[in-house]
Backbone as CSV, one residue per row, in Angstrom:
resi,resn,N_x,N_y,N_z,CA_x,CA_y,CA_z,C_x,C_y,C_z
1,GLU,11.535,-7.345,-33.618,12.434,-6.098,-33.093,12.212,-5.814,-31.781
2,TYR,11.216,-5.646,-31.080,11.205,-5.517,-29.676,11.740,-6.603,-28.762
3,VAL,11.563,-7.758,-29.260,12.160,-8.903,-28.382,13.781,-8.813,-28.504
4,ILE,14.188,-8.621,-29.858,15.589,-8.557,-29.934,16.326,-7.309,-29.170
5,GLU,15.487,-6.267,-29.169,15.918,-5.029,-28.291,16.014,-5.518,-26.923
6,THR,14.961,-6.100,-26.351,15.065,-6.645,-24.838,16.125,-7.492,-24.631
7,ILE,16.495,-8.413,-25.486,17.514,-9.356,-25.212,18.845,-8.466,-25.082
8,GLN,19.008,-7.660,-26.249,20.172,-6.775,-26.251,20.453,-6.001,-24.856
9,MET,19.322,-5.356,-24.349,19.273,-4.470,-23.261,19.715,-5.553,-21.956
10,ALA,19.185,-6.560,-21.966,19.695,-7.525,-20.823,20.973,-7.875,-21.057
11,TYR,21.436,-8.259,-22.248,22.912,-8.726,-22.414,23.859,-7.646,-22.196
12,LEU,23.788,-6.394,-22.523,24.266,-5.163,-22.367,24.589,-5.049,-20.857
13,GLY,23.489,-4.838,-20.164,23.160,-4.522,-18.722,23.981,-5.361,-17.872
14,SER,23.914,-6.662,-18.084,24.467,-7.622,-17.530,26.065,-7.643,-17.464
15,LEU,26.466,-7.310,-18.887,27.823,-7.498,-19.309,28.485,-6.302,-18.565
16,PHE,27.961,-5.111,-18.561,28.682,-3.817,-18.281,28.555,-4.063,-16.662
17,GLY,27.592,-4.487,-16.270,27.373,-4.587,-14.666,28.257,-5.542,-14.135
18,LEU,28.755,-6.717,-14.864,29.649,-7.557,-14.430,31.042,-7.114,-14.348
19,LEU,31.282,-6.349,-15.428,32.555,-5.702,-15.712,32.926,-4.573,-14.666
20,ILE,31.773,-3.997,-14.052,31.974,-2.962,-13.032,32.170,-3.709,-11.793
21,THR,31.521,-5.064,-11.694,31.338,-5.738,-10.423,32.948,-6.284,-10.105
22,LEU,33.861,-6.549,-11.224,34.885,-7.200,-10.754,35.892,-6.193,-9.945
23,PRO,36.188,-4.994,-10.227,36.776,-4.316,-9.304,36.151,-3.764,-8.088
24,LEU,34.667,-3.628,-8.223,33.918,-3.016,-6.988,33.905,-4.195,-5.929
25,GLY,33.726,-5.385,-6.571,33.608,-6.688,-5.495,35.171,-6.820,-4.694
26,TRP,36.139,-6.519,-5.712,37.429,-6.686,-5.101,37.604,-5.701,-3.954
27,PHE,37.358,-4.424,-4.445,37.695,-3.371,-3.541,36.738,-3.549,-2.198
28,GLY,35.602,-4.042,-2.491,34.537,-3.953,-1.224,34.823,-5.340,-0.418
29,ALA,35.810,-6.205,-0.740,36.100,-7.243,-0.032,37.073,-7.038,1.160
30,TYR,36.670,-7.245,2.389,37.351,-6.518,3.432,38.899,-7.237,3.658
31,ASN,38.888,-8.463,3.236,40.295,-9.331,3.362,41.207,-8.905,2.281
32,LEU,40.808,-8.254,0.903,41.754,-7.988,0.134,41.620,-6.802,-0.628
33,THR,40.801,-5.700,0.132,40.646,-4.258,-0.458,42.137,-3.703,-0.390
34,PRO,42.630,-2.923,-1.386,43.741,-2.252,-1.217,43.797,-1.338,0.147
35,SER,42.664,-0.795,0.517,42.849,0.182,1.685,41.290,-0.209,2.508
36,ARG,41.584,-0.524,3.583,40.385,-0.921,4.500,39.865,0.496,5.065
37,ARG,40.727,1.515,5.144,40.242,2.778,5.772,39.540,3.701,4.751
38,PHE,39.929,3.627,3.542,39.373,4.534,2.417,38.566,3.907,1.333
39,ILE,39.418,2.874,0.674,38.606,2.368,-0.417,37.527,1.213,-0.058
40,PHE,37.683,0.482,0.872,36.768,-0.496,1.214,35.379,0.208,1.570
41,PRO,35.328,1.309,2.422,33.875,1.793,2.683,33.323,2.497,1.586
42,ILE,34.240,3.025,0.477,33.581,3.781,-0.446,33.134,2.718,-1.567
43,ALA,33.757,1.682,-1.743,33.173,0.456,-2.613,31.883,0.049,-2.063
44,ARG,32.010,-0.064,-0.677,30.675,-0.667,-0.044,29.475,0.342,-0.195
45,LEU,29.934,1.536,0.067,28.840,2.561,-0.191,28.250,2.583,-1.451
46,ILE,29.183,2.430,-2.606,28.853,2.541,-3.878,27.719,1.330,-4.165
47,THR,28.249,0.277,-3.860,27.395,-1.016,-3.753,25.923,-0.764,-3.321
48,MET,26.002,-0.528,-2.139,24.781,-0.086,-1.361,23.771,0.837,-2.060
49,GLY,24.638,1.876,-2.654,23.700,2.984,-3.223,23.278,2.378,-4.460
50,PHE,23.760,1.300,-5.293,23.205,0.715,-6.380,22.123,-0.012,-6.150
51,ARG,22.241,-0.742,-4.923,21.221,-1.807,-4.595,19.923,-1.127,-3.835
52,ALA,20.381,0.021,-3.276,19.119,0.689,-2.708,17.933,1.341,-3.654
53,VAL,18.242,1.373,-4.844,17.462,2.076,-6.011,16.926,0.872,-6.927
54,HIS,15.554,0.568,-6.784,15.013,-0.236,-7.882,15.120,-0.010,-9.296
55,GLU,15.252,-1.024,-9.924,15.489,-0.943,-11.405,14.545,0.010,-12.270
56,MET,13.269,-0.071,-11.571,12.216,0.837,-12.160,12.584,2.484,-11.989
57,ILE,13.194,2.709,-10.752,13.442,3.963,-10.455,14.600,4.408,-11.361
58,TRP,15.881,3.475,-11.511,16.904,3.730,-12.371,16.331,4.096,-13.774
59,ALA,15.278,3.234,-14.312,14.985,3.491,-15.540,14.246,4.807,-15.693
60,ILE,13.352,5.365,-14.786,12.791,6.517,-14.812,13.735,7.732,-14.705
61,ILE,14.867,7.693,-13.994,15.970,8.565,-13.919,16.627,8.643,-15.021
62,PHE,17.082,7.590,-15.871,17.871,7.706,-17.061,16.937,8.107,-18.223
63,VAL,15.661,7.613,-18.231,14.952,8.141,-19.197,14.556,9.700,-19.111
64,THR,14.637,10.154,-17.912,14.448,11.780,-17.683,15.632,12.365,-18.255
65,ILE,16.716,11.705,-18.150,17.952,12.520,-18.326,18.285,12.201,-19.802
66,LEU,18.135,10.964,-20.337,18.716,10.603,-21.580,17.380,10.500,-22.589
67,GLY,16.248,10.511,-22.298,15.122,10.520,-23.315,14.906,8.884,-23.452
68,PHE,13.931,8.824,-24.347,13.227,7.653,-24.623,14.257,6.756,-25.337
69,GLY,14.234,5.461,-25.331,15.193,4.424,-26.122,15.865,3.434,-25.264
70,MET,16.775,2.585,-26.056,17.543,1.512,-25.291,18.550,2.062,-24.337
71,LEU,19.337,3.052,-24.548,20.213,3.556,-23.661,20.000,3.769,-22.334
72,PRO,18.917,4.353,-22.054,18.521,4.528,-20.593,18.187,3.023,-19.887
73,GLY,17.715,2.233,-20.727,17.400,0.849,-20.253,18.729,0.142,-19.892
74,VAL,19.716,0.202,-20.805,20.789,-0.582,-20.549,21.547,0.049,-19.473
75,MET,21.423,1.363,-19.243,22.189,2.089,-17.899,21.452,1.684,-16.855
76,ALA,19.993,1.625,-16.929,19.342,1.258,-15.615,19.645,-0.274,-15.297
77,LEU,19.582,-1.015,-16.156,20.049,-2.481,-15.813,21.508,-2.607,-15.538
78,THR,22.459,-1.812,-16.167,23.798,-1.843,-15.534,23.974,-1.582,-14.094
79,PHE,23.283,-0.498,-13.606,23.384,-0.042,-12.224,22.768,-1.164,-11.211
80,PHE,21.761,-1.627,-11.754,20.884,-2.632,-11.091,21.575,-3.775,-10.861
81,CYS,22.337,-4.525,-11.925,23.144,-5.735,-11.887,24.359,-5.409,-11.109
82,THR,24.897,-4.236,-11.293,26.192,-3.912,-10.433,25.867,-4.051,-8.878
83,GLY,24.793,-3.651,-8.441,24.262,-3.589,-7.003,24.467,-4.879,-6.228
84,PHE,23.606,-5.608,-6.965,23.688,-7.103,-6.101,24.740,-7.942,-6.591
85,ALA,25.351,-7.841,-7.833,26.482,-8.708,-8.315,27.831,-8.295,-7.479
86,SER,27.818,-7.282,-7.221,29.153,-6.701,-6.501,28.992,-7.304,-4.976
87,LYS,27.875,-7.240,-4.269,27.728,-7.572,-3.103,28.098,-9.140,-2.898
88,LEU,27.500,-9.897,-3.868,27.838,-11.306,-3.898,29.353,-11.691,-4.206
89,PHE,29.869,-10.905,-5.179,31.402,-11.079,-5.557,32.099,-11.092,-4.189
90,ALA,31.932,-9.943,-3.633,32.635,-9.468,-2.592,32.539,-10.459,-1.381
91,GLU,31.356,-11.010,-1.034,31.260,-12.041,-0.008,31.864,-13.297,-0.611
92,GLU,31.949,-13.747,-1.836,32.634,-14.924,-2.248,34.243,-14.653,-2.002
93,ILE,34.699,-13.469,-2.287,36.265,-13.147,-1.959,36.397,-13.347,-0.553
94,GLU,35.533,-12.657,0.342,35.804,-12.795,1.573,35.843,-14.071,2.305
95,ALA,35.367,-15.027,1.524,35.342,-16.588,2.113,36.487,-17.257,1.594
96,ILE,37.292,-16.877,0.758,38.390,-17.589,-0.008,39.451,-18.026,1.322
97,ASP,40.178,-19.030,0.901,41.384,-19.425,1.591,42.467,-18.560,1.589
98,MET,42.817,-17.873,2.542,43.917,-16.852,2.154,45.397,-17.433,2.292
99,GLY,45.599,-18.841,2.688,46.721,-19.484,2.372,47.542,-19.188,1.000
100,PRO,46.851,-19.599,-0.060,47.512,-19.275,-1.451,47.797,-17.836,-1.882
101,VAL,46.895,-16.823,-1.087,47.146,-15.618,-1.385,48.256,-15.201,-0.676
102,GLU,48.576,-15.495,0.355,49.593,-15.369,1.479,50.977,-15.781,0.736
103,ALA,50.890,-17.035,0.182,52.026,-17.693,-0.423,52.570,-16.848,-1.668
104,ILE,51.612,-16.293,-2.437,51.846,-15.609,-3.559,52.364,-14.112,-3.145
105,ARG,51.721,-13.592,-2.094,52.305,-12.284,-1.722,53.759,-12.404,-1.146
106,SER,54.184,-13.377,-0.569,55.364,-13.684,-0.186,56.370,-13.552,-1.385
107,THR,56.117,-13.971,-2.447,56.955,-14.090,-3.704,57.108,-12.711,-4.214
108,GLY,56.588,-11.568,-3.757,56.579,-10.175,-4.075,55.739,-9.749,-5.171
109,ALA,54.617,-10.582,-5.258,53.660,-10.312,-6.263,52.747,-8.834,-5.944
110,ASN,52.396,-8.315,-7.064,51.429,-7.164,-6.792,50.148,-7.304,-6.572
111,LEU,49.352,-6.497,-6.276,47.914,-6.630,-6.312,47.275,-7.369,-7.247
112,PHE,47.533,-6.999,-8.444,46.915,-7.613,-9.764,47.251,-8.968,-9.912
113,GLN,48.490,-9.247,-9.683,48.909,-10.822,-9.853,48.284,-11.570,-8.601
114,VAL,48.267,-11.066,-7.391,47.726,-11.746,-6.243,46.017,-12.049,-6.696
115,MET,45.528,-11.131,-7.219,44.155,-11.381,-7.786,43.915,-12.414,-8.743
116,ILE,44.714,-12.467,-9.917,44.866,-13.241,-10.939,45.263,-14.855,-10.494
117,PHE,46.269,-14.836,-9.668,46.824,-16.350,-9.223,46.333,-16.801,-8.017
118,GLY,46.094,-15.908,-7.202,45.661,-16.447,-5.845,43.996,-16.507,-5.428
119,VAL,43.561,-15.429,-5.910,42.029,-15.200,-5.930,41.202,-15.841,-6.814
120,PHE,41.395,-15.331,-8.189,40.361,-15.783,-9.026,40.332,-17.232,-9.236
121,PRO,41.225,-18.049,-9.158,41.189,-19.738,-9.272,40.190,-19.975,-8.052
122,GLN,39.989,-19.512,-7.176,39.208,-19.890,-6.121,37.726,-19.389,-6.038
123,VAL,37.569,-18.169,-6.814,36.184,-17.699,-7.069,35.584,-17.918,-8.346
124,ARG,36.392,-18.458,-9.493,35.861,-18.664,-10.636,34.586,-19.388,-10.891
125,VAL,34.419,-20.399,-10.233,33.080,-20.991,-10.344,32.047,-20.210,-9.666
126,ALA,32.267,-19.405,-8.691,31.258,-18.737,-7.976,30.829,-17.519,-8.762
127,PHE,31.925,-16.881,-9.418,31.667,-15.758,-10.280,30.961,-16.063,-11.503
128,THR,31.342,-17.388,-12.067,30.482,-17.706,-13.196,28.895,-17.873,-12.799
129,GLY,28.671,-18.366,-11.772,27.350,-18.751,-11.167,26.606,-17.255,-10.848
130,ILE,27.473,-16.396,-10.410,26.900,-15.060,-10.316,26.540,-14.341,-11.681
131,ALA,27.414,-14.609,-12.541,27.154,-14.074,-13.922,25.766,-14.569,-14.544
132,ILE,25.763,-16.054,-14.255,24.406,-16.552,-14.921,23.171,-15.903,-14.202
133,TYR,23.317,-15.776,-12.938,22.110,-15.315,-12.121,21.970,-13.797,-12.636
134,THR,22.964,-13.086,-12.737,22.900,-11.751,-13.153,22.177,-11.610,-14.449
135,TRP,22.425,-12.295,-15.461,21.839,-12.573,-16.890,20.396,-12.839,-16.595
136,ASP,19.956,-13.619,-15.719,18.695,-14.237,-15.571,17.909,-13.158,-14.862
137,VAL,18.300,-12.397,-14.091,17.693,-11.143,-13.397,17.564,-10.226,-14.251
138,ALA,18.629,-9.890,-15.217,18.698,-8.717,-15.904,17.634,-8.959,-17.023
139,PHE,17.559,-10.163,-17.534,16.490,-10.223,-18.718,15.038,-10.181,-18.150
140,ARG,14.744,-10.373,-16.930,13.458,-10.382,-16.347,13.369,-8.633,-16.300
141,ALA,14.249,-8.083,-15.656,14.144,-6.791,-15.452,14.072,-5.831,-16.892
142,ALA,14.672,-6.457,-17.777,14.613,-5.742,-19.172,13.161,-5.770,-19.669
143,THR,12.251,-6.452,-19.409,10.962,-6.497,-19.736,10.056,-5.590,-19.117
144,VAL,10.595,-4.977,-17.758,9.993,-4.257,-17.073,10.331,-2.575,-17.118
145,VAL,11.594,-2.545,-17.341,12.207,-1.047,-17.448,11.474,-0.513,-18.754
146,GLY,11.311,-1.454,-19.724,10.686,-0.695,-21.063,9.421,0.072,-20.853
147,PHE,8.833,-0.560,-19.871,7.345,-0.043,-19.688,7.485,1.459,-19.337
148,PHE,8.733,1.902,-18.830,8.945,3.263,-18.481,9.607,4.342,-19.369
149,GLY,9.515,3.469,-20.673,10.191,4.283,-21.764,11.510,4.035,-22.076
150,ALA,12.131,2.719,-21.666,13.557,2.610,-21.963,13.468,1.478,-22.922
151,GLY,12.487,1.250,-23.879,12.751,0.611,-25.065,12.409,-0.988,-24.757
152,GLY,12.269,-1.874,-25.814,12.165,-3.120,-25.682,10.498,-3.485,-25.611
153,MET,10.390,-4.556,-25.178,8.977,-5.181,-25.248,8.105,-4.347,-24.097
154,GLY,8.715,-4.173,-23.122,7.943,-3.308,-22.088,7.284,-1.992,-22.632
155,TRP,8.104,-1.200,-23.563,7.588,0.008,-24.171,6.594,-0.249,-25.161
156,TYR,6.638,-1.333,-25.883,5.667,-1.885,-26.828,4.298,-2.287,-26.111
157,LEU,4.461,-2.937,-24.822,3.445,-3.140,-24.171,2.648,-1.995,-23.653
158,LYS,3.325,-1.083,-23.241,2.867,0.242,-22.552,1.879,0.799,-23.659
159,ARG,2.452,0.997,-24.725,1.775,1.528,-26.102,0.459,0.880,-26.300
160,ASN,0.732,-0.333,-26.338,-0.836,-1.163,-26.717,-1.798,-1.088,-25.558
161,VAL,-1.185,-1.102,-24.134,-2.117,-0.978,-23.117,-2.756,0.534,-23.228
162,LEU,-2.116,1.584,-23.353,-2.749,2.740,-23.553,-3.657,2.927,-24.801
163,GLN,-3.574,2.126,-25.867,-4.433,2.225,-26.939,-5.519,1.098,-26.791
164,ILE,-5.554,0.369,-25.645,-6.500,-0.640,-25.292,-6.608,-1.663,-26.655
165,GLU,-5.340,-1.966,-26.883,-5.364,-3.164,-27.899,-5.177,-4.474,-27.168
166,THR,-6.189,-4.890,-26.778,-6.261,-6.116,-25.783,-5.626,-7.371,-26.222
167,GLU,-5.986,-7.563,-27.476,-5.410,-8.875,-28.155,-3.998,-8.702,-28.298
168,ARG,-3.342,-7.576,-28.604,-1.747,-7.383,-28.687,-1.145,-7.492,-27.463
169,VAL,-1.767,-6.689,-26.428,-1.438,-6.801,-24.956,-1.064,-8.294,-24.459
170,ALA,-2.346,-9.137,-24.704,-2.267,-10.629,-24.567,-1.060,-11.332,-25.039
171,ALA,-0.988,-10.941,-26.380,0.116,-11.641,-27.162,1.694,-11.369,-26.453
172,ILE,1.579,-9.968,-26.101,2.835,-9.470,-25.857,3.060,-10.129,-24.448
173,LEU,2.198,-10.182,-23.612,2.439,-10.914,-22.088,2.701,-12.253,-22.162
174,LEU,2.037,-12.836,-23.188,2.468,-14.205,-23.458,3.830,-14.502,-23.987
175,SER,4.308,-13.542,-24.894,5.481,-13.683,-25.241,6.499,-13.449,-24.311
176,ILE,6.462,-12.516,-23.501,7.220,-12.221,-22.340,7.529,-13.502,-21.357
177,ILE,6.203,-13.936,-21.026,6.334,-15.331,-20.164,7.062,-16.498,-20.806
178,ILE,6.960,-16.561,-22.160,7.569,-17.571,-22.863,9.122,-17.424,-22.710
179,LEU,9.369,-16.094,-22.995,11.008,-15.773,-23.159,11.696,-15.948,-21.664
180,VAL,10.679,-15.430,-20.718,11.211,-15.407,-19.423,11.578,-17.092,-18.931
181,LEU,10.631,-17.898,-19.457,10.771,-19.412,-19.007,11.836,-19.907,-19.724
182,ILE,12.034,-19.550,-20.932,13.215,-20.200,-21.821,14.493,-19.678,-21.171
183,SER,14.592,-18.429,-20.886,15.663,-17.901,-20.260,16.001,-18.639,-18.945
184,GLU,15.009,-18.934,-18.141,15.009,-19.505,-16.706,15.607,-20.853,-16.982
185,PHE,15.157,-21.664,-18.134,15.391,-23.094,-18.410,17.089,-23.067,-18.651
186,PHE,17.531,-22.217,-19.756,18.940,-22.204,-20.097,19.885,-21.905,-18.921
187,SER,19.180,-21.008,-17.947,20.048,-20.383,-16.793,20.292,-21.740,-15.815
188,ALA,19.073,-22.486,-15.502,18.910,-23.427,-14.770,20.018,-24.559,-15.128
189,VAL,20.042,-24.842,-16.590,21.031,-25.841,-17.142,22.471,-25.534,-16.931
190,THR,22.579,-24.084,-17.340,23.989,-23.642,-17.296,24.439,-23.690,-15.741
191,ARG,23.677,-23.273,-14.889,23.956,-23.338,-13.388,24.245,-24.768,-13.051
192,ASP,23.694,-25.564,-13.312,23.760,-27.170,-12.953,25.236,-27.391,-13.596
193,ARG,25.575,-27.311,-14.790,26.840,-27.637,-15.209,28.049,-26.735,-14.537
194,VAL,27.855,-25.602,-14.045,28.826,-24.796,-13.256,29.017,-25.522,-12.059
195,MET,27.836,-26.021,-11.307,28.086,-26.515,-9.910,28.790,-27.831,-10.145
196,LYS,28.704,-28.543,-11.218,29.347,-29.789,-11.465,31.062,-29.533,-11.702
197,MET,31.169,-28.228,-11.862,32.521,-27.810,-12.183,33.405,-27.950,-10.821
198,LYS,32.786,-27.616,-9.679,33.315,-27.562,-8.415,34.173,-28.726,-7.935
């Protein structure tokens, strides 16, 4: 039950984080932001704000606001994932070849069409790599945020630590290590396949 909850937290946190990353990374890319004067600095400020706060602090904040359970864990991981994924995605967009973008703009395409046909084909592989890395980091963070009341294996671990259940604590720690290693293995395999797509 606690293992499933941890996996669910990591999945939802990374999923919501990546969904927010798409517009935030776009608005935070200097070469393609809709407004360099207003939207660009706001997007960068939001990204830096998310990055500046550690996932444990986010967990404490949301547990304080929402109470114990999985929801504050998902919220903490969402903010945590958005912070670094948005920065990476914005940097990838800033590094694209502007030739295809200008060609599509010359046809009268709107901002959304430019992103879909001019930008996304160039950053597709990079974004897939960012998504895999985000999941990998979110899964490891999910085992930590639970310790602060956000559910999952971390919360179960804390309960047993406080009750001085040494055998259970050892079993939980071993389970966490095994799960992280499995996640790392699958992430590495997937990243390798993504790199071959280039």
